[in-house]
C-alpha positions as a printed NumPy array, in Angstrom:
array([[ 68.612,  77.075,  43.686],
       [ 68.927,  73.304,  43.767],
       [ 70.343,  71.379,  40.805],
       [ 70.312,  67.606,  40.342],
       [ 73.516,  66.06 ,  38.944],
       [ 72.725,  63.165,  36.608],
       [ 76.091,  61.407,  36.717],
       [ 76.338,  57.823,  37.954],
       [ 79.047,  57.078,  40.555],
       [ 80.037,  60.711,  41.08 ],
       [ 83.169,  60.827,  43.242],
       [ 84.1  ,  64.51 ,  43.409],
       [ 83.121,  67.884,  41.985],
       [ 86.203,  69.782,  40.891],
       [ 84.887,  73.079,  39.428],
       [ 81.487,  74.771,  39.195],
       [ 81.085,  77.833,  36.947],
       [ 78.07 ,  79.698,  35.611],
       [ 77.503,  81.041,  32.08 ],
       [ 79.356,  84.273,  32.866],
       [ 82.461,  82.423,  34.094],
       [ 81.869,  83.037,  37.815],
       [ 83.337,  80.267,  39.944],
       [ 81.339,  78.713,  42.794],
       [ 83.053,  77.094,  45.765],
       [ 82.034,  74.036,  47.765],
       [ 81.54 ,  74.7  ,  51.48 ],
       [ 80.365,  72.575,  54.4  ],
       [ 77.239,  74.687,  54.891],
       [ 75.806,  77.705,  53.073],
       [ 76.391,  80.055,  55.992],
       [ 80.155,  79.54 ,  55.551],
       [ 81.511,  82.401,  53.439],
       [ 85.257,  81.888,  53.978],
       [ 87.415,  79.102,  52.561],
       [ 91.128,  78.489,  53.066],
       [ 93.433,  77.978,  50.108],
       [ 97.114,  77.047,  50.087],
       [ 99.486,  79.806,  48.95 ],
       [103.018,  78.796,  47.962],
       [105.643,  79.961,  50.445],
       [108.176,  82.111,  48.612],
       [109.984,  83.493,  51.649],
       [113.558,  82.642,  52.545],
       [112.821,  82.362,  56.277],
       [110.748,  79.159,  56.414],
       [112.047,  76.892,  53.669],
       [110.535,  73.861,  55.434],
       [107.006,  75.285,  55.046],
       [105.867,  74.739,  51.457],
       [102.55 ,  76.613,  51.68 ],
       [100.425,  78.815,  53.907],
       [ 96.644,  78.625,  54.278],
       [ 95.021,  81.974,  53.556],
       [ 91.356,  82.886,  54.032],
       [ 89.319,  83.866,  50.954],
       [ 85.807,  85.286,  50.914],
       [ 83.489,  83.254,  48.675],
       [ 80.194,  84.997,  47.896],
       [ 79.3  ,  82.247,  45.407],
       [ 79.091,  78.872,  47.111],
       [ 77.316,  75.533,  47.11 ],
       [ 76.919,  72.362,  49.151],
       [ 76.638,  68.812,  47.84 ],
       [ 73.616,  66.869,  49.07 ],
       [ 73.059,  63.158,  48.524],
       [ 69.584,  61.626,  48.725],
       [ 69.598,  57.917,  48.028],
       [ 71.36 ,  57.472,  44.701],
       [ 70.78 ,  61.098,  43.62 ],
       [ 73.236,  63.97 ,  44.03 ],
       [ 72.21 ,  67.628,  44.245],
       [ 74.046,  70.936,  44.319],
       [ 72.359,  73.436,  46.633],
       [ 73.492,  76.995,  45.874],
       [ 73.568,  79.991,  48.172],
       [ 72.61 ,  83.53 ,  47.238],
       [ 75.622,  83.898,  44.95 ],
       [ 75.851,  87.671,  44.736],
       [ 78.736,  89.92 ,  45.444],
       [ 78.544,  93.685,  45.603],
       [ 80.622,  95.126,  42.779],
       [ 79.15 ,  98.634,  42.625],
       [ 80.134, 100.722,  45.634],
       [ 77.15 , 103.   ,  45.07 ],
       [ 74.813, 100.107,  45.969],
       [ 76.353,  99.846,  49.424],
       [ 74.929, 102.104,  52.085],
       [ 77.755, 103.082,  54.363],
       [ 76.543, 105.149,  57.263],
       [ 78.936, 107.451,  59.07 ],
       [ 78.421, 106.571,  62.754],
       [ 79.402, 110.085,  63.871],
       [ 76.198, 111.372,  62.259],
       [ 74.082, 109.04 ,  64.386],
       [ 75.852, 108.308,  67.657],
       [ 76.981, 111.653,  68.937],
       [ 76.98 , 115.304,  68.056],
       [ 80.261, 117.167,  68.081],
       [ 80.379, 120.672,  69.487],
       [ 83.206, 123.039,  68.635]])
């Protein structure tokens, strides 16, 4: 889905949420499904390091596209699997090799 943003002189997009409260994350390209977020360092070992970057999977994502003086948000698929029964997990031992006892 592609959405035009009708705001003059747009500098930055801070938060994008849908009607159900799902947050979408800005990425460099729609094939990128991992972002890195700072996590506050609470350990006693490295007091000089204030935060660590940790990877987070982002199934809901978008890119910002500018065409002339127009700005668009291009969204990816935006679905995450929440019901384990929808996933088909195949046991490789049933396919690859037969076990004899």
